[in-house]
PLY file of the C-alpha trace (Angstrom):
ply
format ascii 1.0
element vertex 707
property float x
property float y
property float z
element edge 706
property int vertex1
property int vertex2
end_header
25.18 -35.76 72.93
27.50 -33.77 75.18
29.45 -32.50 72.16
26.25 -31.63 70.27
24.81 -29.66 73.21
28.14 -27.94 73.89
28.71 -27.00 70.25
25.27 -25.48 69.71
25.06 -24.02 73.24
22.11 -26.10 74.42
21.57 -27.11 78.01
22.14 -30.65 79.24
19.88 -33.25 77.61
16.97 -34.47 79.73
15.85 -38.11 79.75
12.29 -38.95 80.77
11.51 -42.58 81.57
7.91 -43.77 81.73
6.13 -47.10 81.80
3.69 -47.63 78.95
1.62 -50.53 77.72
2.68 -54.07 78.60
2.85 -57.03 76.24
2.61 -60.82 76.77
5.88 -62.69 77.21
6.83 -65.43 74.76
6.99 -68.15 77.43
3.68 -67.68 79.16
0.77 -65.46 80.02
2.77 -63.11 82.22
3.00 -59.60 80.81
6.23 -57.63 80.43
6.28 -53.93 81.30
7.59 -51.69 78.53
9.78 -48.69 79.41
9.89 -45.67 77.14
12.75 -43.16 77.16
12.48 -39.69 75.61
15.42 -37.28 75.24
14.64 -33.57 75.14
17.09 -30.75 74.42
15.97 -27.19 74.91
12.39 -28.32 75.44
12.26 -30.31 72.15
11.94 -34.06 71.82
14.74 -35.37 69.60
14.86 -39.09 70.39
12.72 -41.98 71.64
13.37 -45.60 72.57
11.48 -48.43 74.24
12.55 -51.70 75.83
11.66 -54.02 78.68
14.19 -52.32 80.98
15.15 -48.75 81.74
18.74 -49.29 80.62
17.65 -50.82 77.33
15.23 -47.97 76.69
17.98 -45.41 77.33
20.40 -47.19 74.97
17.83 -47.33 72.17
16.95 -43.71 72.80
20.59 -42.59 72.48
20.99 -44.67 69.31
17.86 -43.06 67.88
19.23 -39.59 68.64
22.64 -40.43 67.14
21.06 -41.65 63.89
18.79 -38.62 63.75
21.62 -36.11 64.32
23.86 -37.81 61.77
21.07 -37.74 59.17
20.61 -34.00 59.80
24.34 -33.21 59.81
26.58 -35.93 58.29
29.71 -33.98 59.28
28.77 -33.92 62.96
30.25 -37.35 63.80
33.49 -36.57 61.97
33.82 -33.24 63.79
33.14 -34.95 67.11
35.93 -37.50 66.57
38.41 -34.77 65.59
37.45 -32.65 68.59
37.71 -35.52 71.09
41.19 -36.41 69.79
42.55 -32.85 69.87
41.07 -31.82 73.25
41.63 -34.69 75.70
40.48 -32.56 78.64
36.95 -32.41 77.28
36.19 -36.02 78.31
33.39 -36.08 75.76
31.66 -39.42 75.59
33.49 -40.70 78.68
31.80 -42.30 81.64
30.73 -40.04 84.53
33.54 -39.05 86.92
31.60 -40.19 89.98
30.18 -43.71 90.07
28.13 -45.04 92.98
25.44 -47.60 93.61
21.85 -46.56 94.02
18.83 -48.63 94.95
16.05 -49.01 92.39
13.63 -47.23 94.71
15.88 -44.20 95.14
16.62 -44.16 91.41
12.87 -44.08 90.64
12.31 -41.31 93.17
15.06 -39.15 91.65
13.77 -39.67 88.11
10.27 -38.81 89.26
11.48 -35.68 91.07
13.43 -34.52 87.99
10.35 -35.04 85.82
8.17 -33.06 88.22
10.68 -30.20 88.32
10.92 -30.03 84.52
7.13 -29.86 84.34
6.84 -27.05 86.89
6.04 -23.43 86.11
9.15 -22.30 88.01
11.41 -24.37 85.74
9.76 -22.99 82.60
10.31 -19.43 83.84
13.91 -19.99 84.92
16.63 -17.91 83.18
19.19 -19.64 80.95
22.03 -21.40 82.73
24.69 -18.93 83.86
22.59 -15.83 83.20
21.26 -13.88 86.18
17.72 -12.57 85.93
18.69 -8.90 86.04
21.22 -9.49 83.23
18.68 -10.77 80.73
17.89 -8.13 78.12
14.52 -8.06 76.42
14.73 -9.57 72.92
14.79 -6.94 70.20
12.55 -7.31 67.16
15.37 -6.74 64.75
17.59 -8.92 62.61
20.66 -7.04 63.79
20.91 -5.14 60.52
20.31 -1.42 60.54
16.96 -0.34 59.10
17.93 3.31 58.67
18.22 4.39 55.05
18.55 7.66 53.18
15.83 8.74 50.76
18.05 7.77 47.82
18.53 4.31 49.29
14.77 3.95 49.74
14.25 4.79 46.07
16.93 2.33 44.97
15.54 -0.46 47.17
11.99 0.20 45.92
13.19 0.03 42.31
14.97 -3.27 43.03
11.76 -4.68 44.52
9.83 -3.59 41.42
12.32 -5.32 39.16
12.16 -8.47 41.28
8.34 -8.50 41.17
8.39 -8.01 37.39
10.80 -10.93 37.01
8.48 -13.05 39.16
5.48 -12.16 37.00
7.36 -13.22 33.85
8.96 -16.40 35.23
7.47 -19.30 33.25
8.47 -21.78 35.98
6.11 -20.05 38.42
3.14 -19.74 36.04
1.25 -22.57 37.75
1.80 -21.01 41.17
0.62 -17.60 39.94
-2.50 -19.22 38.45
-3.27 -20.87 41.79
-2.95 -17.54 43.57
-5.21 -15.77 41.06
-7.85 -18.49 41.44
-8.27 -17.84 45.16
-11.42 -15.87 46.12
-9.41 -13.20 47.96
-7.74 -12.20 44.66
-11.10 -11.34 43.08
-11.87 -9.02 46.00
-8.39 -7.50 46.20
-9.26 -4.08 44.71
-12.15 -3.43 47.10
-10.23 -4.74 50.11
-7.10 -2.69 49.40
-9.23 0.45 48.93
-10.85 -0.02 52.36
-7.48 -0.60 54.00
-6.06 2.52 52.35
-8.98 4.72 53.44
-9.27 3.48 57.03
-6.97 2.97 60.00
-8.60 -0.33 60.97
-10.17 -2.83 58.56
-11.86 -6.12 59.42
-11.45 -8.86 56.81
-14.22 -11.44 57.04
-12.80 -14.20 54.84
-14.37 -17.64 54.83
-12.37 -20.86 55.00
-10.43 -21.52 51.82
-10.40 -17.91 50.65
-6.60 -17.63 50.93
-6.61 -14.71 53.38
-3.67 -15.89 55.49
-1.21 -16.22 52.61
-2.56 -13.66 50.14
-3.57 -10.55 52.12
0.01 -9.75 53.26
1.27 -10.31 49.71
-1.44 -8.12 48.18
-0.52 -5.29 50.55
3.19 -5.69 49.85
2.79 -5.93 46.07
0.52 -2.86 46.07
3.27 -0.81 47.70
5.88 -2.24 45.32
3.79 -1.32 42.26
3.44 2.23 43.63
7.22 2.49 43.89
7.20 2.48 47.73
8.08 -1.14 48.43
11.02 -0.25 50.68
8.71 1.67 53.01
6.29 -1.26 53.48
6.95 -3.42 56.53
4.17 -5.82 57.50
3.85 -7.75 60.76
1.44 -10.72 60.69
0.58 -12.34 64.02
-0.48 -15.97 64.25
-1.88 -17.77 67.30
0.62 -20.64 67.01
4.27 -21.06 66.06
3.59 -23.82 63.53
1.26 -21.50 61.60
3.77 -18.64 61.65
6.59 -20.81 60.28
4.57 -22.79 57.74
2.79 -19.74 56.31
6.09 -17.88 55.91
7.57 -20.88 54.10
4.47 -21.19 51.91
4.66 -17.55 50.83
8.35 -17.81 49.95
7.52 -20.84 47.78
4.71 -18.92 46.08
7.06 -16.03 45.31
9.92 -18.27 44.18
12.09 -16.79 46.89
13.77 -18.04 50.05
13.23 -17.25 53.69
15.17 -14.28 54.97
14.86 -12.02 51.94
11.46 -10.29 51.82
9.61 -12.83 53.97
10.57 -14.29 57.35
9.29 -15.38 60.72
10.07 -15.18 64.42
8.76 -17.58 67.03
10.04 -18.65 70.41
13.50 -20.23 70.14
13.53 -19.89 66.36
13.78 -17.02 63.91
14.46 -16.39 60.24
13.96 -12.65 60.00
13.68 -10.85 56.64
15.87 -8.00 55.51
14.67 -4.60 56.75
12.86 -2.04 54.60
10.35 -3.92 52.49
9.38 -7.08 54.33
6.68 -9.41 55.67
7.34 -10.91 59.10
5.19 -13.63 60.66
5.31 -14.12 64.42
3.22 -15.44 67.26
1.04 -13.04 69.23
3.11 -13.51 72.38
6.36 -12.75 70.57
4.93 -9.54 69.13
3.82 -8.41 72.60
7.32 -9.08 73.91
8.87 -7.10 71.08
6.51 -4.20 71.67
7.52 -4.30 75.32
11.16 -3.80 74.31
10.13 -0.66 72.38
8.12 0.97 75.19
8.96 3.02 78.24
12.09 4.83 79.38
14.29 1.74 78.97
13.23 1.08 75.39
15.87 -0.30 73.06
16.70 2.23 70.28
16.74 -0.42 67.53
13.37 -1.75 68.70
11.88 1.77 68.67
13.17 2.38 65.13
11.79 -0.94 63.97
8.35 -0.37 65.51
8.16 3.07 63.87
8.99 1.51 60.50
6.02 -0.89 60.64
3.28 0.15 58.20
0.77 -2.69 58.70
-0.15 -4.98 61.57
-2.21 -7.98 60.44
-3.84 -9.90 63.31
-4.91 -13.25 61.87
-7.47 -15.56 63.53
-8.53 -12.73 65.80
-11.55 -14.77 66.92
-9.19 -16.89 69.07
-9.62 -14.64 72.06
-6.78 -15.76 74.26
-5.24 -13.31 76.74
-2.39 -12.38 74.40
-4.79 -11.43 71.59
-6.94 -9.31 73.92
-3.90 -7.51 75.34
-2.53 -7.03 71.83
-5.74 -5.34 70.68
-5.59 -2.91 73.60
-1.95 -2.09 72.86
-2.65 -1.76 69.13
-5.49 0.64 69.84
-3.15 2.81 71.94
-0.37 2.46 69.38
-2.77 3.67 66.69
-3.54 6.84 68.66
0.15 7.39 69.42
1.21 7.03 65.77
-1.54 9.41 64.60
-0.42 11.99 67.16
3.15 11.73 65.83
1.94 11.81 62.20
3.27 8.31 61.51
0.21 6.44 60.24
-0.18 2.69 60.60
-2.81 0.30 59.23
-4.44 -2.40 61.35
-6.07 -5.42 59.66
-8.06 -7.94 61.70
-8.78 -11.24 59.93
-10.92 -14.26 60.73
-13.36 -16.72 59.21
-15.67 -16.91 62.23
-15.38 -13.45 63.75
-18.27 -11.42 65.18
-17.57 -8.21 63.24
-19.93 -6.03 65.30
-17.81 -6.38 68.46
-14.59 -5.28 66.76
-16.29 -2.66 64.59
-17.51 -0.87 67.70
-14.21 -1.39 69.51
-12.23 0.40 66.78
-14.40 3.48 66.17
-12.56 6.21 64.27
-12.26 9.90 65.21
-15.55 10.66 63.44
-17.44 8.02 65.41
-17.67 5.59 62.50
-17.23 1.85 63.14
-14.41 -0.01 61.43
-15.38 -1.20 57.91
-15.70 -4.86 56.98
-14.31 -6.41 53.80
-16.07 -9.70 53.10
-14.45 -12.45 51.05
-16.24 -15.69 50.11
-14.63 -19.04 50.77
-13.68 -21.84 48.47
-14.12 -25.25 50.00
-15.46 -28.50 48.66
-18.56 -30.12 50.17
-17.95 -32.02 53.42
-20.25 -34.86 54.43
-20.73 -34.70 58.21
-21.29 -37.78 60.36
-22.11 -37.68 64.05
-22.23 -40.35 66.72
-25.87 -41.26 65.96
-24.81 -42.33 62.45
-21.24 -43.48 63.09
-22.00 -46.23 65.63
-24.56 -48.18 63.51
-22.28 -47.79 60.50
-19.27 -49.22 62.35
-21.20 -52.01 64.07
-22.70 -53.22 60.80
-20.59 -56.27 59.98
-17.95 -55.46 62.62
-15.27 -58.14 62.82
-15.39 -60.21 66.00
-11.77 -59.38 66.84
-12.67 -55.66 67.02
-15.69 -56.12 69.30
-13.43 -55.43 72.29
-13.83 -51.69 71.66
-17.46 -51.64 72.75
-16.69 -53.73 75.83
-14.31 -51.06 77.15
-15.75 -49.28 80.19
-15.02 -45.71 79.05
-16.54 -46.41 75.61
-19.71 -47.91 77.10
-20.16 -45.03 79.55
-19.51 -42.43 76.86
-22.02 -43.93 74.41
-24.65 -44.35 77.12
-24.48 -40.65 77.96
-24.02 -39.23 74.47
-26.78 -41.31 72.85
-29.23 -40.65 75.69
-32.56 -38.99 74.89
-32.64 -37.25 78.27
-32.39 -33.50 77.64
-30.83 -32.94 81.08
-27.75 -34.86 79.93
-27.02 -32.08 77.44
-27.39 -28.97 79.54
-24.43 -26.54 79.57
-21.16 -27.86 81.02
-22.37 -31.46 81.17
-20.48 -34.44 79.82
-17.08 -32.82 80.30
-16.27 -35.24 83.11
-16.55 -38.21 80.72
-13.26 -39.71 79.63
-12.58 -39.54 75.91
-13.31 -43.01 74.43
-9.83 -43.60 73.02
-10.59 -47.09 71.62
-13.59 -45.65 69.76
-11.44 -42.85 68.32
-8.94 -45.45 67.06
-11.72 -47.65 65.67
-13.26 -44.70 63.83
-9.87 -43.97 62.24
-9.61 -47.61 61.14
-13.19 -47.49 59.81
-12.39 -44.41 57.71
-9.22 -46.00 56.33
-10.96 -49.32 55.64
-13.81 -47.85 53.59
-11.65 -45.56 51.43
-8.71 -45.99 49.08
-6.75 -42.75 49.51
-6.61 -39.49 51.44
-5.07 -38.66 54.81
-6.91 -38.58 58.15
-6.66 -35.61 60.55
-7.67 -36.39 64.14
-8.40 -33.62 66.67
-7.62 -34.39 70.31
-7.30 -31.99 73.26
-3.71 -32.63 74.39
-0.53 -34.68 74.34
-1.76 -37.29 76.80
-4.80 -38.01 74.60
-2.63 -38.13 71.46
-0.31 -40.65 73.10
-3.16 -42.90 74.25
-4.72 -43.06 70.78
-1.28 -43.66 69.24
-0.61 -46.53 71.66
-3.79 -48.26 70.46
-3.09 -47.67 66.78
0.51 -48.89 66.99
-0.16 -52.12 68.92
-2.27 -54.24 66.53
-1.53 -57.46 68.39
-3.10 -56.17 71.59
-5.67 -53.82 70.03
-6.90 -55.32 66.73
-8.71 -52.73 64.57
-10.53 -54.17 61.54
-7.47 -56.18 60.58
-5.38 -53.09 59.81
-1.71 -52.87 60.74
-0.82 -49.22 61.28
2.81 -50.18 62.00
3.32 -51.11 58.33
5.48 -48.23 56.99
4.66 -49.14 53.38
0.98 -48.33 53.94
0.61 -45.97 56.91
2.49 -43.33 58.86
1.32 -41.80 62.14
2.27 -38.17 62.84
1.81 -35.89 65.85
1.07 -32.17 65.82
1.60 -30.65 69.25
3.36 -27.54 70.52
6.10 -29.63 72.18
7.01 -31.51 69.01
10.18 -30.19 67.29
9.44 -27.91 64.35
11.36 -30.14 61.92
9.18 -33.09 62.87
5.98 -31.05 62.52
6.98 -29.92 59.03
7.02 -33.54 57.86
3.23 -33.50 57.49
3.52 -30.82 54.80
5.88 -32.91 52.66
4.55 -35.48 50.15
4.62 -39.03 51.62
5.99 -42.05 49.74
3.63 -43.38 47.11
0.85 -45.50 48.56
1.36 -44.30 52.16
-1.62 -42.79 53.98
-1.07 -40.50 56.91
-2.89 -40.42 60.23
-2.21 -37.04 61.86
-3.03 -36.81 65.57
-3.27 -33.12 66.40
-4.51 -30.60 68.92
-6.29 -27.42 67.81
-2.89 -26.39 66.42
-4.22 -27.72 63.08
-7.61 -26.02 63.34
-6.75 -22.70 61.68
-4.12 -21.15 59.38
-2.57 -24.54 58.62
-3.55 -26.54 55.53
-2.15 -30.08 55.44
-2.00 -31.46 51.88
-4.39 -34.28 50.91
-6.35 -34.36 54.18
-9.78 -35.66 53.17
-11.09 -37.10 56.43
-11.40 -35.48 59.87
-12.11 -37.40 63.09
-13.00 -35.02 65.90
-13.23 -35.59 69.66
-14.86 -32.12 69.92
-12.66 -31.38 72.93
-10.02 -28.76 73.67
-7.71 -28.05 76.61
-8.85 -24.94 78.44
-7.41 -23.10 81.42
-10.10 -22.36 84.00
-9.96 -20.51 87.28
-11.87 -21.49 90.40
-12.44 -18.24 92.37
-13.53 -20.10 95.50
-10.34 -22.16 95.72
-8.12 -19.53 94.07
-6.72 -22.19 91.73
-6.27 -22.46 87.97
-6.35 -25.80 86.18
-6.11 -27.12 82.64
-9.26 -29.06 81.80
-10.70 -30.82 78.78
-13.77 -28.89 77.59
-16.22 -28.94 74.70
-15.35 -26.69 71.79
-17.77 -24.14 70.33
-19.92 -24.94 67.31
-17.85 -22.51 65.22
-14.75 -24.58 66.09
-16.50 -27.72 64.85
-17.18 -25.99 61.53
-13.54 -24.93 61.30
-12.37 -28.48 61.95
-14.83 -29.93 59.45
-13.58 -27.43 56.88
-10.11 -29.00 57.05
-11.55 -32.01 55.16
-12.74 -29.94 52.20
-9.66 -27.93 51.29
-8.57 -30.10 48.35
-11.61 -32.17 47.34
-14.88 -33.47 48.73
-14.28 -34.78 52.23
-15.90 -36.38 55.26
-16.13 -35.30 58.89
-16.65 -37.72 61.78
-17.63 -35.95 64.98
-17.66 -38.25 68.01
-20.53 -36.35 69.61
-24.28 -36.78 69.30
-26.60 -34.40 67.48
-28.10 -33.42 70.84
-24.64 -32.38 72.05
-24.11 -30.31 68.91
-27.28 -28.35 69.64
-26.16 -27.63 73.21
-22.74 -26.19 72.32
-22.09 -22.46 72.55
-21.31 -20.71 69.26
-17.85 -19.73 70.51
-15.56 -20.72 73.35
-15.55 -18.48 76.41
-13.00 -15.68 76.14
-9.89 -16.75 78.07
-9.77 -13.58 80.16
-13.27 -14.35 81.48
-12.13 -17.74 82.79
-8.72 -16.74 84.13
-7.37 -15.37 87.39
-7.33 -11.62 86.82
-4.62 -11.18 89.44
-2.16 -12.98 87.19
-3.37 -11.05 84.14
-2.89 -7.64 85.72
0.50 -8.63 87.10
1.50 -9.60 83.57
0.33 -6.20 82.36
2.19 -4.40 85.12
5.57 -6.02 84.50
5.21 -5.71 80.71
5.13 -1.89 80.70
2.23 -1.92 78.21
1.59 1.80 78.42
2.14 3.01 74.86
0.49 6.28 73.92
-0.11 7.39 77.49
3.25 8.34 79.01
1.61 9.49 82.24
-0.29 6.24 82.64
1.16 4.56 85.69
-2.07 3.63 87.43
-3.51 0.30 88.26
-3.28 -2.40 85.59
-6.98 -3.13 86.18
-7.69 -0.06 84.08
-5.88 -1.77 81.23
-8.17 -4.81 81.54
-11.20 -2.52 81.46
-10.20 -1.55 77.92
-10.39 -5.13 76.61
-13.11 -5.74 74.03
-15.90 -7.72 75.71
-13.59 -8.25 78.68
-14.33 -9.27 82.26
-17.53 -7.98 83.83
-17.15 -4.78 85.90
-18.27 -6.64 89.01
-15.53 -9.25 88.48
-12.93 -6.54 88.01
-14.12 -4.70 91.10
-14.01 -7.88 93.19
-10.54 -8.76 91.93
-9.30 -5.21 92.53
-10.60 -5.26 96.08
-9.13 -8.64 96.97
-5.79 -8.35 95.15
-5.00 -4.65 95.02
-2.72 -4.53 98.10
-0.58 -7.35 96.76
-0.39 -6.06 93.19
0.32 -2.45 94.15
2.71 -2.50 97.11
3.50 0.90 98.66
6.59 2.68 97.32
7.34 -0.14 94.91
7.60 -0.01 91.16
7.09 -3.64 90.21
8.20 -3.22 86.62
11.63 -2.01 87.74
12.46 -5.01 89.92
14.90 -7.67 88.65
12.70 -10.42 90.10
9.57 -9.22 88.30
9.25 -12.31 86.06
9.36 -14.62 89.08
6.69 -12.55 90.82
4.61 -12.55 87.65
4.51 -16.36 87.57
3.70 -16.75 91.26
0.07 -16.85 92.47
-1.02 -13.59 94.01
-3.56 -15.20 96.34
-3.13 -18.46 98.26
-5.36 -21.49 97.68
-7.83 -21.65 100.54
-7.42 -25.39 100.84
-3.62 -25.39 101.14
-1.87 -25.77 104.50
0.15 -22.73 105.62
3.44 -24.55 105.13
2.99 -24.74 101.33
1.27 -21.46 100.58
3.23 -19.96 97.67
1.95 -16.48 98.43
3.19 -16.42 102.01
6.73 -15.65 100.88
5.37 -13.23 98.31
3.58 -11.22 100.98
6.68 -11.12 103.16
8.63 -9.86 100.15
6.19 -6.97 99.77
6.46 -6.15 103.46
0 1
1 2
2 3
3 4
4 5
5 6
6 7
7 8
8 9
9 10
10 11
11 12
12 13
13 14
14 15
15 16
16 17
17 18
18 19
19 20
20 21
21 22
22 23
23 24
24 25
25 26
26 27
27 28
28 29
29 30
30 31
31 32
32 33
33 34
34 35
35 36
36 37
37 38
38 39
39 40
40 41
41 42
42 43
43 44
44 45
45 46
46 47
47 48
48 49
49 50
50 51
51 52
52 53
53 54
54 55
55 56
56 57
57 58
58 59
59 60
60 61
61 62
62 63
63 64
64 65
65 66
66 67
67 68
68 69
69 70
70 71
71 72
72 73
73 74
74 75
75 76
76 77
77 78
78 79
79 80
80 81
81 82
82 83
83 84
84 85
85 86
86 87
87 88
88 89
89 90
90 91
91 92
92 93
93 94
94 95
95 96
96 97
97 98
98 99
99 100
100 101
101 102
102 103
103 104
104 105
105 106
106 107
107 108
108 109
109 110
110 111
111 112
112 113
113 114
114 115
115 116
116 117
117 118
118 119
119 120
120 121
121 122
122 123
123 124
124 125
125 126
126 127
127 128
128 129
129 130
130 131
131 132
132 133
133 134
134 135
135 136
136 137
137 138
138 139
139 140
140 141
141 142
142 143
143 144
144 145
145 146
146 147
147 148
148 149
149 150
150 151
151 152
152 153
153 154
154 155
155 156
156 157
157 158
158 159
159 160
160 161
161 162
162 163
163 164
164 165
165 166
166 167
167 168
168 169
169 170
170 171
171 172
172 173
173 174
174 175
175 176
176 177
177 178
178 179
179 180
180 181
181 182
182 183
183 184
184 185
185 186
186 187
187 188
188 189
189 190
190 191
191 192
192 193
193 194
194 195
195 196
196 197
197 198
198 199
199 200
200 201
201 202
202 203
203 204
204 205
205 206
206 207
207 208
208 209
209 210
210 211
211 212
212 213
213 214
214 215
215 216
216 217
217 218
218 219
219 220
220 221
221 222
222 223
223 224
224 225
225 226
226 227
227 228
228 229
229 230
230 231
231 232
232 233
233 234
234 235
235 236
236 237
237 238
238 239
239 240
240 241
241 242
242 243
243 244
244 245
245 246
246 247
247 248
248 249
249 250
250 251
251 252
252 253
253 254
254 255
255 256
256 257
257 258
258 259
259 260
260 261
261 262
262 263
263 264
264 265
265 266
266 267
267 268
268 269
269 270
270 271
271 272
272 273
273 274
274 275
275 276
276 277
277 278
278 279
279 280
280 281
281 282
282 283
283 284
284 285
285 286
286 287
287 288
288 289
289 290
290 291
291 292
292 293
293 294
294 295
295 296
296 297
297 298
298 299
299 300
300 301
301 302
302 303
303 304
304 305
305 306
306 307
307 308
308 309
309 310
310 311
311 312
312 313
313 314
314 315
315 316
316 317
317 318
318 319
319 320
320 321
321 322
322 323
323 324
324 325
325 326
326 327
327 328
328 329
329 330
330 331
331 332
332 333
333 334
334 335
335 336
336 337
337 338
338 339
339 340
340 341
341 342
342 343
343 344
344 345
345 346
346 347
347 348
348 349
349 350
350 351
351 352
352 353
353 354
354 355
355 356
356 357
357 358
358 359
359 360
360 361
361 362
362 363
363 364
364 365
365 366
366 367
367 368
368 369
369 370
370 371
371 372
372 373
373 374
374 375
375 376
376 377
377 378
378 379
379 380
380 381
381 382
382 383
383 384
384 385
385 386
386 387
387 388
388 389
389 390
390 391
391 392
392 393
393 394
394 395
395 396
396 397
397 398
398 399
399 400
400 401
401 402
402 403
403 404
404 405
405 406
406 407
407 408
408 409
409 410
410 411
411 412
412 413
413 414
414 415
415 416
416 417
417 418
418 419
419 420
420 421
421 422
422 423
423 424
424 425
425 426
426 427
427 428
428 429
429 430
430 431
431 432
432 433
433 434
434 435
435 436
436 437
437 438
438 439
439 440
440 441
441 442
442 443
443 444
444 445
445 446
446 447
447 448
448 449
449 450
450 451
451 452
452 453
453 454
454 455
455 456
456 457
457 458
458 459
459 460
460 461
461 462
462 463
463 464
464 465
465 466
466 467
467 468
468 469
469 470
470 471
471 472
472 473
473 474
474 475
475 476
476 477
477 478
478 479
479 480
480 481
481 482
482 483
483 484
484 485
485 486
486 487
487 488
488 489
489 490
490 491
491 492
492 493
493 494
494 495
495 496
496 497
497 498
498 499
499 500
500 501
501 502
502 503
503 504
504 505
505 506
506 507
507 508
508 509
509 510
510 511
511 512
512 513
513 514
514 515
515 516
516 517
517 518
518 519
519 520
520 521
521 522
522 523
523 524
524 525
525 526
526 527
527 528
528 529
529 530
530 531
531 532
532 533
533 534
534 535
535 536
536 537
537 538
538 539
539 540
540 541
541 542
542 543
543 544
544 545
545 546
546 547
547 548
548 549
549 550
550 551
551 552
552 553
553 554
554 555
555 556
556 557
557 558
558 559
559 560
560 561
561 562
562 563
563 564
564 565
565 566
566 567
567 568
568 569
569 570
570 571
571 572
572 573
573 574
574 575
575 576
576 577
577 578
578 579
579 580
580 581
581 582
582 583
583 584
584 585
585 586
586 587
587 588
588 589
589 590
590 591
591 592
592 593
593 594
594 595
595 596
596 597
597 598
598 599
599 600
600 601
601 602
602 603
603 604
604 605
605 606
606 607
607 608
608 609
609 610
610 611
611 612
612 613
613 614
614 615
615 616
616 617
617 618
618 619
619 620
620 621
621 622
622 623
623 624
624 625
625 626
626 627
627 628
628 629
629 630
630 631
631 632
632 633
633 634
634 635
635 636
636 637
637 638
638 639
639 640
640 641
641 642
642 643
643 644
644 645
645 646
646 647
647 648
648 649
649 650
650 651
651 652
652 653
653 654
654 655
655 656
656 657
657 658
658 659
659 660
660 661
661 662
662 663
663 664
664 665
665 666
666 667
667 668
668 669
669 670
670 671
671 672
672 673
673 674
674 675
675 676
676 677
677 678
678 679
679 680
680 681
681 682
682 683
683 684
684 685
685 686
686 687
687 688
688 689
689 690
690 691
691 692
692 693
693 694
694 695
695 696
696 697
697 698
698 699
699 700
700 701
701 702
702 703
703 704
704 705
705 706
């Protein structure tokens, strides 16, 4: 592990030890506690192990990592042995230099402290080891290869792209792939859509689920330029709300074009990048990454390569624009200013907003052109198979009918009984807004529903939506312990029949990609996922969806001046998106673990993140990010930036936040964006929690810094 981290310039590996479920001992009724060890490198889990003791769990964890690394790189072990023999001073694999005894209590305290530190916001915002904050340059949105070309080189590159496209069209091996692309609804509307994009600066693409918008729209734009002989001048940026979507869509498009990543198509996400060659490319990235890259191209300290690259962009495609998180809202403001700036410099750029559940009126009026006309809408029908929807009122009688006695334990669980009592109530007051959120998710019922779906069908994978990692782990613990939690006689630990997968932002990308690969014959997958699998991602052969109807949401309490991550109900449009995942390949079934009364009480969409966040943190983020494109003289309060957000915070909320936070966010004679400690200040709360004692108020030191 030391050699691996040293060779690839990772930080030291972290080991987290936790106690999980216990199991009966062989000799009696006493239960044995099970310890689980997880190794993370660079924020990614790469190994797991469990045993009855901490030491045993660590050993199994290291063995798991060793086997995994050797399977990924068979030469790694050989290189390690050679290196350890040639450089004796390295002491790789040797015992620690300092050995001392430590009590179990102190050992537990230290492990707990290390875990708390790694989970803190300060740790996540810390600079890399050995790099001072003021020495960290902003990442540049460039592959390191010059994008400057002469006119003759542009012509030659465009001709090469034409020849490559012609070869693709005539390749008999890709005929099936081309037929699949032509069969998508978006292809039948391509002419009308491309005409609207050509005639307007901003176009809204309303494309229903299954239309192929995410993979086909960028290709249609690129191929249109290639056929016109201007392929080398077309550079498309496509933003995705999540890193998994950005990577998987880029890989899917390269497969469709019979190409490989890094030629015409690439991606860039946090900690990972496979950028395409400049001049004639499609780049997928997360919204946050694109904001960071725009930051490196703005202001007096802009990086020359970043400025050149931004000027070369011809299209910005914002996919899933209905997911109104703070990054998307800030991006739309910046894009609107960028549009005006590019028009003033006679360097046109096209903006395409895409979604299946968007409210087009809001964005049409937000992007009004110079003649006062709203942005046009290009509508594309979807192509999904029928999905049979089941809700709690139907699911419970169906499961209980002939339920095996060994699975009756599920309905005796306290959280299941309380949940069903509330959800199946006929009292209308139980379903008023913001009610029921305090109920714990009935994890045994989720697991039983999965088993019920598997039991009554012969094939097809099951996609399960849960709000976060903790919920995923609890459901997995039930599924993978059939002795303690019997579920209709099914054994989900049998690798010849079932495989359980996790989709979460903390899971390594290589592990997440496994769900897109065909499983062994006869193996059915159970995919436990957050809303990461709700949009842009299509998992092959998913026919059944089990939905908790919950999502993790950050909410701000203005009275206590505190933000927290809570489990909340999704909007009804999110339920439709999740149900649509079951009908991408054939007729499917959706199992929503909510009652019909709850469905009626849900809002159409989730509350915009900026409306439920601490505006002080938002405006500080704006201030340190130098998001002032198109208005060089704009150095005023960042609250003005928030006022430009489409359907943003209410004026009264902005005024209240400006009044209470303005002195802290705009210190006299200070330019926050020029300070080397700006990122630390950005992550610190700008107002103290009213309930905290003075000795732990984070903002006390912040105020003294301003003074």
